N, C-alpha and C positions, 0 to 999 in steps of 0.2 A: 090788420095792419093800418087801417084808416085811423084808429084811435091814436096810434103812435105818431103819425104824420100831423095830427092835430096838435101835437105837442112837439114842435120841431126844434125847440131850444133845449139843449142838454148841458149838463155839467160833466166835464171830463177831468179825471185826476191829473193834476200837473205835478205836484210833489206833495209830501206829507202836509196836510192842513190847508191845501190850496187846490182849487179846481178852476179850470178855464171854461168860459162860456163858449159853446160850440153850436153852430146852426146846422141842423140836419137837412140836407137838400133832397136826399133819396135814401132808401133803405131796402134791404132784402131781409129774409128771415135771419141771416147770419151776419150781415154787415151794414154799416152806415157810411154815407158819404156826405161831406160838407166842408165847412170852413170855420175858422176862429175870427169873429168880427172885430175883436179888440186888438188884434195884432197889427203892427204898423204896416206890414206888407201882406196883403192877402194873396197868396199864391194859388196854384191850381187846387182843386178840391182834394181832400185827403180821405182815405178809407180806414175804418177801424172795425174791429169785431163789435157786435152789439154789446158784448160784455164790458166794453170800455166805458159805457155810459153809466155814470153814477146816479143821475136823476134826470127826468124830463119835465119841461115846463111849456106852457102855451105861449109865453112871451119872453123876450130878452130881459125885460124888467123883473119878471118873476124869478128868472134864473139868477140874476145878479143879486136880488134881495135874499134868496136862499143861500147863495154863496157867502154873503156878508154875515148872515145870521149864523151860519156854520163856523165861520172864522171866530166869531165871538164865543161860540160854544167850545171850540178847540182851545182857545186861550184860557178858559176856565180851568183847564187841566195842566197848564204850564208848570205851576209850582209843584204839583205832585210828580210830574215827570222829572223835574230838576232834582227833587229829593230822591227819587228812585235811581237816577243816574249817579248821584253821589254815593248811595248805598252800594250800587254795583261796582263803582270804582274802588270803594273801600274793601269790598269782598274780594275783588280781583287782586288787590294789593296784598291782602292777608293770604290768599292762596299762593301767590308768587313767593312771598316770604316763607311760608311753610314748606314749599317745594325746595327752595334754596337751602333752608335749614336742614331738611332731610338729606339732601345731597352732601352737604358739608359734614353732617354727623357721620354718614357712611365713609366719607373721605378720611375722617379722623379716627376710624376704627370702630365706629358705633354700630 
């Protein structure tokens, strides 16, 4: 466990493509306790499962640099995601039209 406390800065998933820097103050085999230093109001420490940690770092600067690099990597895939979403919408529209056509055909004695 000492290795983990030597890397007390973690990235925690915030939403798709973004992670928040989290400072781990204490931990057990199952959970971590700490705070988000970048939030306007730092309230009481919060607890999470150790599974919530995306990655650990020795310094806040290292965690922030990793986060920024990961955002750039995420953005490289934006166009592919937009293309896939367009194809999905088109496929869903074709499915809906086929379903409605089938219902109408049956309603007209088909």
